[in-house]
mmCIF file of the N, C-alpha and C atoms, coordinates in Angstrom:
data_MODEL
# 
_entry.id   MODEL 
# 
loop_
_atom_site.group_PDB 
_atom_site.id 
_atom_site.type_symbol 
_atom_site.label_atom_id 
_atom_site.label_alt_id 
_atom_site.label_comp_id 
_atom_site.label_asym_id 
_atom_site.label_entity_id 
_atom_site.label_seq_id 
_atom_site.pdbx_PDB_ins_code 
_atom_site.Cartn_x 
_atom_site.Cartn_y 
_atom_site.Cartn_z 
_atom_site.occupancy 
_atom_site.B_iso_or_equiv 
_atom_site.pdbx_formal_charge 
_atom_site.auth_seq_id 
_atom_site.auth_comp_id 
_atom_site.auth_asym_id 
_atom_site.auth_atom_id 
_atom_site.pdbx_PDB_model_num 
ATOM 1   N N  . MET A 1 1  ? 12.641 22.877 18.168 1.00 0.00 ? 1  MET A N  1 
ATOM 2   C CA . MET A 1 1  ? 13.120 21.763 16.889 1.00 0.00 ? 1  MET A CA 1 
ATOM 3   C C  . MET A 1 1  ? 12.419 21.010 16.242 1.00 0.00 ? 1  MET A C  1 
ATOM 4   N N  . LYS A 1 2  ? 12.538 21.370 15.092 1.00 0.00 ? 2  LYS A N  1 
ATOM 5   C CA . LYS A 1 2  ? 11.929 20.099 14.230 1.00 0.00 ? 2  LYS A CA 1 
ATOM 6   C C  . LYS A 1 2  ? 13.304 19.563 13.737 1.00 0.00 ? 2  LYS A C  1 
ATOM 7   N N  . VAL A 1 3  ? 12.898 18.657 13.113 1.00 0.00 ? 3  VAL A N  1 
ATOM 8   C CA . VAL A 1 3  ? 13.794 17.002 12.566 1.00 0.00 ? 3  VAL A CA 1 
ATOM 9   C C  . VAL A 1 3  ? 13.209 16.360 11.959 1.00 0.00 ? 3  VAL A C  1 
ATOM 10  N N  . ALA A 1 4  ? 13.617 16.687 10.143 1.00 0.00 ? 4  ALA A N  1 
ATOM 11  C CA . ALA A 1 4  ? 12.734 15.145 9.606  1.00 0.00 ? 4  ALA A CA 1 
ATOM 12  C C  . ALA A 1 4  ? 14.163 14.123 9.316  1.00 0.00 ? 4  ALA A C  1 
ATOM 13  N N  . VAL A 1 5  ? 13.248 12.985 9.079  1.00 0.00 ? 5  VAL A N  1 
ATOM 14  C CA . VAL A 1 5  ? 14.346 12.421 8.467  1.00 0.00 ? 5  VAL A CA 1 
ATOM 15  C C  . VAL A 1 5  ? 13.472 11.864 7.491  1.00 0.00 ? 5  VAL A C  1 
ATOM 16  N N  . LEU A 1 6  ? 14.473 10.840 6.278  1.00 0.00 ? 6  LEU A N  1 
ATOM 17  C CA . LEU A 1 6  ? 14.558 11.440 4.872  1.00 0.00 ? 6  LEU A CA 1 
ATOM 18  C C  . LEU A 1 6  ? 14.510 9.301  4.559  1.00 0.00 ? 6  LEU A C  1 
ATOM 19  N N  . GLY A 1 7  ? 13.968 9.442  4.272  1.00 0.00 ? 7  GLY A N  1 
ATOM 20  C CA . GLY A 1 7  ? 13.550 7.075  3.767  1.00 0.00 ? 7  GLY A CA 1 
ATOM 21  C C  . GLY A 1 7  ? 13.289 6.943  5.435  1.00 0.00 ? 7  GLY A C  1 
ATOM 22  N N  . ALA A 1 8  ? 12.462 7.192  5.993  1.00 0.00 ? 8  ALA A N  1 
ATOM 23  C CA . ALA A 1 8  ? 12.013 7.047  7.466  1.00 0.00 ? 8  ALA A CA 1 
ATOM 24  C C  . ALA A 1 8  ? 11.184 5.390  7.384  1.00 0.00 ? 8  ALA A C  1 
ATOM 25  N N  . ALA A 1 9  ? 11.535 5.149  6.181  1.00 0.00 ? 9  ALA A N  1 
ATOM 26  C CA . ALA A 1 9  ? 10.306 3.983  6.030  1.00 0.00 ? 9  ALA A CA 1 
ATOM 27  C C  . ALA A 1 9  ? 11.022 2.655  5.851  1.00 0.00 ? 9  ALA A C  1 
ATOM 28  N N  . GLY A 1 10 ? 12.478 3.038  5.606  1.00 0.00 ? 10 GLY A N  1 
ATOM 29  C CA . GLY A 1 10 ? 13.207 2.257  5.669  1.00 0.00 ? 10 GLY A CA 1 
ATOM 30  C C  . GLY A 1 10 ? 13.836 0.949  7.446  1.00 0.00 ? 10 GLY A C  1 
ATOM 31  N N  . GLY A 1 11 ? 14.526 0.100  7.298  1.00 0.00 ? 11 GLY A N  1 
ATOM 32  C CA . GLY A 1 11 ? 14.548 -0.403 8.156  1.00 0.00 ? 11 GLY A CA 1 
ATOM 33  C C  . GLY A 1 11 ? 15.436 0.737  9.126  1.00 0.00 ? 11 GLY A C  1 
ATOM 34  N N  . ILE A 1 12 ? 16.516 1.161  9.112  1.00 0.00 ? 12 ILE A N  1 
ATOM 35  C CA . ILE A 1 12 ? 18.024 2.419  8.928  1.00 0.00 ? 12 ILE A CA 1 
ATOM 36  C C  . ILE A 1 12 ? 16.882 3.028  9.729  1.00 0.00 ? 12 ILE A C  1 
ATOM 37  N N  . GLY A 1 13 ? 15.737 3.986  9.162  1.00 0.00 ? 13 GLY A N  1 
ATOM 38  C CA . GLY A 1 13 ? 15.245 5.332  9.048  1.00 0.00 ? 13 GLY A CA 1 
ATOM 39  C C  . GLY A 1 13 ? 13.990 5.220  10.425 1.00 0.00 ? 13 GLY A C  1 
ATOM 40  N N  . GLN A 1 14 ? 13.509 3.503  10.573 1.00 0.00 ? 14 GLN A N  1 
ATOM 41  C CA . GLN A 1 14 ? 12.556 3.353  11.319 1.00 0.00 ? 14 GLN A CA 1 
ATOM 42  C C  . GLN A 1 14 ? 13.733 3.602  12.900 1.00 0.00 ? 14 GLN A C  1 
ATOM 43  N N  . ALA A 1 15 ? 14.395 3.024  12.745 1.00 0.00 ? 15 ALA A N  1 
ATOM 44  C CA . ALA A 1 15 ? 14.556 2.489  14.270 1.00 0.00 ? 15 ALA A CA 1 
ATOM 45  C C  . ALA A 1 15 ? 15.459 4.409  14.353 1.00 0.00 ? 15 ALA A C  1 
ATOM 46  N N  . LEU A 1 16 ? 16.219 4.824  13.614 1.00 0.00 ? 16 LEU A N  1 
ATOM 47  C CA . LEU A 1 16 ? 16.595 6.327  13.982 1.00 0.00 ? 16 LEU A CA 1 
ATOM 48  C C  . LEU A 1 16 ? 15.109 7.544  14.084 1.00 0.00 ? 16 LEU A C  1 
ATOM 49  N N  . ALA A 1 17 ? 14.504 6.822  14.008 1.00 0.00 ? 17 ALA A N  1 
ATOM 50  C CA . ALA A 1 17 ? 12.669 8.275  14.145 1.00 0.00 ? 17 ALA A CA 1 
ATOM 51  C C  . ALA A 1 17 ? 12.735 7.534  15.917 1.00 0.00 ? 17 ALA A C  1 
ATOM 52  N N  . LEU A 1 18 ? 12.840 5.832  15.901 1.00 0.00 ? 18 LEU A N  1 
ATOM 53  C CA . LEU A 1 18 ? 12.515 5.816  17.203 1.00 0.00 ? 18 LEU A CA 1 
ATOM 54  C C  . LEU A 1 18 ? 13.006 5.909  18.666 1.00 0.00 ? 18 LEU A C  1 
ATOM 55  N N  . LEU A 1 19 ? 14.680 6.549  17.954 1.00 0.00 ? 19 LEU A N  1 
ATOM 56  C CA . LEU A 1 19 ? 15.593 6.605  18.729 1.00 0.00 ? 19 LEU A CA 1 
ATOM 57  C C  . LEU A 1 19 ? 14.768 8.231  18.845 1.00 0.00 ? 19 LEU A C  1 
ATOM 58  N N  . LEU A 1 20 ? 14.675 8.999  17.962 1.00 0.00 ? 20 LEU A N  1 
ATOM 59  C CA . LEU A 1 20 ? 14.883 10.136 18.025 1.00 0.00 ? 20 LEU A CA 1 
ATOM 60  C C  . LEU A 1 20 ? 13.236 10.707 18.772 1.00 0.00 ? 20 LEU A C  1 
ATOM 61  N N  . LYS A 1 21 ? 12.721 9.729  18.349 1.00 0.00 ? 21 LYS A N  1 
ATOM 62  C CA . LYS A 1 21 ? 10.902 10.008 19.214 1.00 0.00 ? 21 LYS A CA 1 
ATOM 63  C C  . LYS A 1 21 ? 11.273 9.976  20.727 1.00 0.00 ? 21 LYS A C  1 
ATOM 64  N N  . THR A 1 22 ? 12.330 9.062  20.962 1.00 0.00 ? 22 THR A N  1 
ATOM 65  C CA . THR A 1 22 ? 12.467 9.069  22.601 1.00 0.00 ? 22 THR A CA 1 
ATOM 66  C C  . THR A 1 22 ? 13.400 9.832  23.431 1.00 0.00 ? 22 THR A C  1 
ATOM 67  N N  . GLN A 1 23 ? 14.124 10.600 22.613 1.00 0.00 ? 23 GLN A N  1 
ATOM 68  C CA . GLN A 1 23 ? 15.416 11.038 22.953 1.00 0.00 ? 23 GLN A CA 1 
ATOM 69  C C  . GLN A 1 23 ? 15.210 12.366 23.220 1.00 0.00 ? 23 GLN A C  1 
ATOM 70  N N  . LEU A 1 24 ? 14.543 13.608 21.436 1.00 0.00 ? 24 LEU A N  1 
ATOM 71  C CA . LEU A 1 24 ? 14.683 14.870 21.449 1.00 0.00 ? 24 LEU A CA 1 
ATOM 72  C C  . LEU A 1 24 ? 13.816 15.240 22.759 1.00 0.00 ? 24 LEU A C  1 
ATOM 73  N N  . PRO A 1 25 ? 14.765 16.711 22.965 1.00 0.00 ? 25 PRO A N  1 
ATOM 74  C CA . PRO A 1 25 ? 13.479 17.195 24.035 1.00 0.00 ? 25 PRO A CA 1 
ATOM 75  C C  . PRO A 1 25 ? 11.948 17.426 24.022 1.00 0.00 ? 25 PRO A C  1 
ATOM 76  N N  . SER A 1 26 ? 11.410 17.829 25.042 1.00 0.00 ? 26 SER A N  1 
ATOM 77  C CA . SER A 1 26 ? 10.105 17.942 24.868 1.00 0.00 ? 26 SER A CA 1 
ATOM 78  C C  . SER A 1 26 ? 9.765  19.149 24.066 1.00 0.00 ? 26 SER A C  1 
ATOM 79  N N  . GLY A 1 27 ? 8.247  18.599 23.421 1.00 0.00 ? 27 GLY A N  1 
ATOM 80  C CA . GLY A 1 27 ? 8.200  20.387 22.429 1.00 0.00 ? 27 GLY A CA 1 
ATOM 81  C C  . GLY A 1 27 ? 8.854  20.365 21.253 1.00 0.00 ? 27 GLY A C  1 
ATOM 82  N N  . SER A 1 28 ? 9.673  19.259 20.806 1.00 0.00 ? 28 SER A N  1 
ATOM 83  C CA . SER A 1 28 ? 10.373 19.073 19.732 1.00 0.00 ? 28 SER A CA 1 
ATOM 84  C C  . SER A 1 28 ? 9.120  18.529 18.361 1.00 0.00 ? 28 SER A C  1 
ATOM 85  N N  . GLU A 1 29 ? 9.374  19.189 17.361 1.00 0.00 ? 29 GLU A N  1 
ATOM 86  C CA . GLU A 1 29 ? 9.072  18.116 16.453 1.00 0.00 ? 29 GLU A CA 1 
ATOM 87  C C  . GLU A 1 29 ? 10.244 16.960 15.017 1.00 0.00 ? 29 GLU A C  1 
ATOM 88  N N  . LEU A 1 30 ? 8.963  15.899 14.979 1.00 0.00 ? 30 LEU A N  1 
ATOM 89  C CA . LEU A 1 30 ? 9.901  15.020 14.256 1.00 0.00 ? 30 LEU A CA 1 
ATOM 90  C C  . LEU A 1 30 ? 8.889  14.900 13.252 1.00 0.00 ? 30 LEU A C  1 
ATOM 91  N N  . SER A 1 31 ? 9.323  14.756 12.000 1.00 0.00 ? 31 SER A N  1 
ATOM 92  C CA . SER A 1 31 ? 9.489  15.002 10.864 1.00 0.00 ? 31 SER A CA 1 
ATOM 93  C C  . SER A 1 31 ? 9.235  13.475 9.558  1.00 0.00 ? 31 SER A C  1 
ATOM 94  N N  . LEU A 1 32 ? 8.599  12.622 9.539  1.00 0.00 ? 32 LEU A N  1 
ATOM 95  C CA . LEU A 1 32 ? 8.544  11.649 8.539  1.00 0.00 ? 32 LEU A CA 1 
ATOM 96  C C  . LEU A 1 32 ? 8.518  11.933 7.527  1.00 0.00 ? 32 LEU A C  1 
ATOM 97  N N  . TYR A 1 33 ? 9.606  11.251 6.145  1.00 0.00 ? 33 TYR A N  1 
ATOM 98  C CA . TYR A 1 33 ? 8.861  11.411 4.500  1.00 0.00 ? 33 TYR A CA 1 
ATOM 99  C C  . TYR A 1 33 ? 10.272 9.930  3.849  1.00 0.00 ? 33 TYR A C  1 
ATOM 100 N N  . ASP A 1 34 ? 9.513  9.860  3.063  1.00 0.00 ? 34 ASP A N  1 
ATOM 101 C CA . ASP A 1 34 ? 9.758  8.377  2.735  1.00 0.00 ? 34 ASP A CA 1 
ATOM 102 C C  . ASP A 1 34 ? 9.029  8.514  0.992  1.00 0.00 ? 34 ASP A C  1 
ATOM 103 N N  . ILE A 1 35 ? 9.730  7.702  -0.031 1.00 0.00 ? 35 ILE A N  1 
ATOM 104 C CA . ILE A 1 35 ? 8.444  7.661  -0.715 1.00 0.00 ? 35 ILE A CA 1 
ATOM 105 C C  . ILE A 1 35 ? 7.732  6.539  -0.746 1.00 0.00 ? 35 ILE A C  1 
ATOM 106 N N  . ALA A 1 36 ? 7.589  5.704  -0.530 1.00 0.00 ? 36 ALA A N  1 
ATOM 107 C CA . ALA A 1 36 ? 6.788  4.932  0.623  1.00 0.00 ? 36 ALA A CA 1 
ATOM 108 C C  . ALA A 1 36 ? 5.537  5.072  0.717  1.00 0.00 ? 36 ALA A C  1 
ATOM 109 N N  . PRO A 1 37 ? 4.378  4.502  0.359  1.00 0.00 ? 37 PRO A N  1 
ATOM 110 C CA . PRO A 1 37 ? 3.475  5.176  0.580  1.00 0.00 ? 37 PRO A CA 1 
ATOM 111 C C  . PRO A 1 37 ? 3.271  4.645  2.344  1.00 0.00 ? 37 PRO A C  1 
ATOM 112 N N  . VAL A 1 38 ? 3.699  3.833  3.296  1.00 0.00 ? 38 VAL A N  1 
ATOM 113 C CA . VAL A 1 38 ? 3.335  3.722  4.656  1.00 0.00 ? 38 VAL A CA 1 
ATOM 114 C C  . VAL A 1 38 ? 4.017  4.488  5.596  1.00 0.00 ? 38 VAL A C  1 
ATOM 115 N N  . THR A 1 39 ? 4.246  5.508  4.634  1.00 0.00 ? 39 THR A N  1 
ATOM 116 C CA . THR A 1 39 ? 5.564  6.508  5.720  1.00 0.00 ? 39 THR A CA 1 
ATOM 117 C C  . THR A 1 39 ? 4.618  7.378  6.866  1.00 0.00 ? 39 THR A C  1 
ATOM 118 N N  . PRO A 1 40 ? 3.689  7.541  6.679  1.00 0.00 ? 40 PRO A N  1 
ATOM 119 C CA . PRO A 1 40 ? 1.879  8.405  7.517  1.00 0.00 ? 40 PRO A CA 1 
ATOM 120 C C  . PRO A 1 40 ? 2.176  6.877  8.705  1.00 0.00 ? 40 PRO A C  1 
ATOM 121 N N  . GLY A 1 41 ? 1.460  5.499  7.922  1.00 0.00 ? 41 GLY A N  1 
ATOM 122 C CA . GLY A 1 41 ? 1.595  4.772  9.124  1.00 0.00 ? 41 GLY A CA 1 
ATOM 123 C C  . GLY A 1 41 ? 2.777  4.554  10.259 1.00 0.00 ? 41 GLY A C  1 
ATOM 124 N N  . VAL A 1 42 ? 4.159  4.827  9.643  1.00 0.00 ? 42 VAL A N  1 
ATOM 125 C CA . VAL A 1 42 ? 4.847  4.473  10.783 1.00 0.00 ? 42 VAL A CA 1 
ATOM 126 C C  . VAL A 1 42 ? 4.683  5.675  12.014 1.00 0.00 ? 42 VAL A C  1 
ATOM 127 N N  . ALA A 1 43 ? 4.542  7.049  11.136 1.00 0.00 ? 43 ALA A N  1 
ATOM 128 C CA . ALA A 1 43 ? 4.904  7.772  11.894 1.00 0.00 ? 43 ALA A CA 1 
ATOM 129 C C  . ALA A 1 43 ? 3.214  7.858  13.391 1.00 0.00 ? 43 ALA A C  1 
ATOM 130 N N  . VAL A 1 44 ? 2.084  7.378  13.020 1.00 0.00 ? 44 VAL A N  1 
ATOM 131 C CA . VAL A 1 44 ? 1.231  6.423  13.588 1.00 0.00 ? 44 VAL A CA 1 
ATOM 132 C C  . VAL A 1 44 ? 1.570  5.569  14.574 1.00 0.00 ? 44 VAL A C  1 
ATOM 133 N N  . ASP A 1 45 ? 1.811  5.111  14.431 1.00 0.00 ? 45 ASP A N  1 
ATOM 134 C CA . ASP A 1 45 ? 2.771  3.550  15.859 1.00 0.00 ? 45 ASP A CA 1 
ATOM 135 C C  . ASP A 1 45 ? 4.088  3.895  16.285 1.00 0.00 ? 45 ASP A C  1 
ATOM 136 N N  . LEU A 1 46 ? 4.397  5.270  15.905 1.00 0.00 ? 46 LEU A N  1 
ATOM 137 C CA . LEU A 1 46 ? 5.786  6.261  16.904 1.00 0.00 ? 46 LEU A CA 1 
ATOM 138 C C  . LEU A 1 46 ? 4.616  7.226  17.932 1.00 0.00 ? 46 LEU A C  1 
ATOM 139 N N  . SER A 1 47 ? 3.634  7.453  17.455 1.00 0.00 ? 47 SER A N  1 
ATOM 140 C CA . SER A 1 47 ? 2.716  8.400  17.942 1.00 0.00 ? 47 SER A CA 1 
ATOM 141 C C  . SER A 1 47 ? 1.765  7.841  19.319 1.00 0.00 ? 47 SER A C  1 
ATOM 142 N N  . HIS A 1 48 ? 2.401  6.384  19.232 1.00 0.00 ? 48 HIS A N  1 
ATOM 143 C CA . HIS A 1 48 ? 1.817  6.114  20.508 1.00 0.00 ? 48 HIS A CA 1 
ATOM 144 C C  . HIS A 1 48 ? 2.429  6.181  21.374 1.00 0.00 ? 48 HIS A C  1 
ATOM 145 N N  . ILE A 1 49 ? 3.830  6.115  21.866 1.00 0.00 ? 49 ILE A N  1 
ATOM 146 C CA . ILE A 1 49 ? 4.880  6.147  22.282 1.00 0.00 ? 49 ILE A CA 1 
ATOM 147 C C  . ILE A 1 49 ? 4.915  7.502  23.354 1.00 0.00 ? 49 ILE A C  1 
ATOM 148 N N  . PRO A 1 50 ? 4.995  7.173  24.449 1.00 0.00 ? 50 PRO A N  1 
ATOM 149 C CA . PRO A 1 50 ? 4.112  8.789  25.409 1.00 0.00 ? 50 PRO A CA 1 
ATOM 150 C C  . PRO A 1 50 ? 5.278  9.287  25.547 1.00 0.00 ? 50 PRO A C  1 
ATOM 151 N N  . THR A 1 51 ? 6.225  10.520 24.812 1.00 0.00 ? 51 THR A N  1 
ATOM 152 C CA . THR A 1 51 ? 6.666  11.623 24.985 1.00 0.00 ? 51 THR A CA 1 
ATOM 153 C C  . THR A 1 51 ? 6.105  12.955 24.669 1.00 0.00 ? 51 THR A C  1 
ATOM 154 N N  . ASP A 1 52 ? 6.685  14.228 24.680 1.00 0.00 ? 52 ASP A N  1 
ATOM 155 C CA . ASP A 1 52 ? 5.579  15.429 23.877 1.00 0.00 ? 52 ASP A CA 1 
ATOM 156 C C  . ASP A 1 52 ? 6.669  15.695 22.817 1.00 0.00 ? 52 ASP A C  1 
ATOM 157 N N  . VAL A 1 53 ? 6.961  14.379 22.153 1.00 0.00 ? 53 VAL A N  1 
ATOM 158 C CA . VAL A 1 53 ? 7.642  14.993 20.774 1.00 0.00 ? 53 VAL A CA 1 
ATOM 159 C C  . VAL A 1 53 ? 6.835  14.622 20.167 1.00 0.00 ? 53 VAL A C  1 
ATOM 160 N N  . LYS A 1 54 ? 5.962  15.640 18.405 1.00 0.00 ? 54 LYS A N  1 
ATOM 161 C CA . LYS A 1 54 ? 5.122  15.316 17.979 1.00 0.00 ? 54 LYS A CA 1 
ATOM 162 C C  . LYS A 1 54 ? 5.653  15.249 17.002 1.00 0.00 ? 54 LYS A C  1 
ATOM 163 N N  . ILE A 1 55 ? 5.140  14.572 16.490 1.00 0.00 ? 55 ILE A N  1 
ATOM 164 C CA . ILE A 1 55 ? 5.190  13.402 14.719 1.00 0.00 ? 55 ILE A CA 1 
ATOM 165 C C  . ILE A 1 55 ? 4.895  13.466 14.116 1.00 0.00 ? 55 ILE A C  1 
ATOM 166 N N  . LYS A 1 56 ? 4.838  13.357 12.941 1.00 0.00 ? 56 LYS A N  1 
ATOM 167 C CA . LYS A 1 56 ? 4.549  13.886 11.132 1.00 0.00 ? 56 LYS A CA 1 
ATOM 168 C C  . LYS A 1 56 ? 5.134  13.051 10.537 1.00 0.00 ? 56 LYS A C  1 
ATOM 169 N N  . GLY A 1 57 ? 4.278  12.315 9.497  1.00 0.00 ? 57 GLY A N  1 
ATOM 170 C CA . GLY A 1 57 ? 4.279  11.427 8.601  1.00 0.00 ? 57 GLY A CA 1 
ATOM 171 C C  . GLY A 1 57 ? 4.320  11.855 6.907  1.00 0.00 ? 57 GLY A C  1 
ATOM 172 N N  . PHE A 1 58 ? 4.886  12.330 5.884  1.00 0.00 ? 58 PHE A N  1 
ATOM 173 C CA . PHE A 1 58 ? 4.609  12.491 5.384  1.00 0.00 ? 58 PHE A CA 1 
ATOM 174 C C  . PHE A 1 58 ? 5.358  11.502 3.727  1.00 0.00 ? 58 PHE A C  1 
ATOM 175 N N  . SER A 1 59 ? 4.689  11.116 2.635  1.00 0.00 ? 59 SER A N  1 
ATOM 176 C CA . SER A 1 59 ? 5.387  10.271 1.387  1.00 0.00 ? 59 SER A CA 1 
ATOM 177 C C  . SER A 1 59 ? 4.781  10.448 0.280  1.00 0.00 ? 59 SER A C  1 
ATOM 178 N N  . GLY A 1 60 ? 5.430  10.384 -0.736 1.00 0.00 ? 60 GLY A N  1 
ATOM 179 C CA . GLY A 1 60 ? 5.153  11.448 -2.635 1.00 0.00 ? 60 GLY A CA 1 
ATOM 180 C C  . GLY A 1 60 ? 6.731  11.211 -2.486 1.00 0.00 ? 60 GLY A C  1 
ATOM 181 N N  . GLU A 1 61 ? 6.665  12.184 -3.863 1.00 0.00 ? 61 GLU A N  1 
ATOM 182 C CA . GLU A 1 61 ? 7.453  12.370 -4.484 1.00 0.00 ? 61 GLU A CA 1 
ATOM 183 C C  . GLU A 1 61 ? 7.779  13.459 -3.440 1.00 0.00 ? 61 GLU A C  1 
ATOM 184 N N  . ASP A 1 62 ? 7.377  14.437 -3.222 1.00 0.00 ? 62 ASP A N  1 
ATOM 185 C CA . ASP A 1 62 ? 7.475  15.769 -2.816 1.00 0.00 ? 62 ASP A CA 1 
ATOM 186 C C  . ASP A 1 62 ? 7.715  15.913 -1.623 1.00 0.00 ? 62 ASP A C  1 
ATOM 187 N N  . ALA A 1 63 ? 9.071  15.803 -1.110 1.00 0.00 ? 63 ALA A N  1 
ATOM 188 C CA . ALA A 1 63 ? 9.623  16.691 0.579  1.00 0.00 ? 63 ALA A CA 1 
ATOM 189 C C  . ALA A 1 63 ? 9.041  17.646 1.570  1.00 0.00 ? 63 ALA A C  1 
ATOM 190 N N  . THR A 1 64 ? 9.350  18.802 0.157  1.00 0.00 ? 64 THR A N  1 
ATOM 191 C CA . THR A 1 64 ? 9.476  20.304 1.146  1.00 0.00 ? 64 THR A CA 1 
ATOM 192 C C  . THR A 1 64 ? 8.131  19.875 2.033  1.00 0.00 ? 64 THR A C  1 
ATOM 193 N N  . PRO A 1 65 ? 7.060  19.561 2.130  1.00 0.00 ? 65 PRO A N  1 
ATOM 194 C CA . PRO A 1 65 ? 6.506  19.672 3.484  1.00 0.00 ? 65 PRO A CA 1 
ATOM 195 C C  . PRO A 1 65 ? 6.779  18.916 4.943  1.00 0.00 ? 65 PRO A C  1 
ATOM 196 N N  . ALA A 1 66 ? 7.469  18.185 4.307  1.00 0.00 ? 66 ALA A N  1 
ATOM 197 C CA . ALA A 1 66 ? 8.550  17.472 5.982  1.00 0.00 ? 66 ALA A CA 1 
ATOM 198 C C  . ALA A 1 66 ? 9.211  17.705 6.061  1.00 0.00 ? 66 ALA A C  1 
ATOM 199 N N  . LEU A 1 67 ? 9.921  19.257 5.442  1.00 0.00 ? 67 LEU A N  1 
ATOM 200 C CA . LEU A 1 67 ? 11.306 19.695 5.006  1.00 0.00 ? 67 LEU A CA 1 
ATOM 201 C C  . LEU A 1 67 ? 11.181 21.122 6.068  1.00 0.00 ? 67 LEU A C  1 
ATOM 202 N N  . GLU A 1 68 ? 9.838  22.129 5.973  1.00 0.00 ? 68 GLU A N  1 
ATOM 203 C CA . GLU A 1 68 ? 9.846  23.271 6.344  1.00 0.00 ? 68 GLU A CA 1 
ATOM 204 C C  . GLU A 1 68 ? 10.078 23.209 7.593  1.00 0.00 ? 68 GLU A C  1 
ATOM 205 N N  . GLY A 1 69 ? 11.273 24.274 8.050  1.00 0.00 ? 69 GLY A N  1 
ATOM 206 C CA . GLY A 1 69 ? 11.365 24.193 9.164  1.00 0.00 ? 69 GLY A CA 1 
ATOM 207 C C  . GLY A 1 69 ? 12.269 23.340 9.876  1.00 0.00 ? 69 GLY A C  1 
ATOM 208 N N  . ALA A 1 70 ? 12.891 22.782 9.219  1.00 0.00 ? 70 ALA A N  1 
ATOM 209 C CA . ALA A 1 70 ? 13.549 21.670 9.479  1.00 0.00 ? 70 ALA A CA 1 
ATOM 210 C C  . ALA A 1 70 ? 14.768 22.054 9.816  1.00 0.00 ? 70 ALA A C  1 
ATOM 211 N N  . MET A 1 71 ? 15.751 21.332 11.043 1.00 0.00 ? 71 MET A N  1 
ATOM 212 C CA . MET A 1 71 ? 16.999 21.902 10.811 1.00 0.00 ? 71 MET A CA 1 
ATOM 213 C C  . MET A 1 71 ? 17.609 20.820 9.842  1.00 0.00 ? 71 MET A C  1 
# 
């Protein structure tokens, strides 16, 4: 299962991403997107949480890569 969080660099988006990182089933993918250039850094920070959820951050004007295959 792949879940995308749009607006992931904001306060609510970061909190939601943290919750999803710790609660999604093993083997899930978490895709973070925001126009802010710090979004990949948010993903790196959350990647240090020891779960089997893969996480990747995307930034820029085009959200398409973050949304591919997401529910």
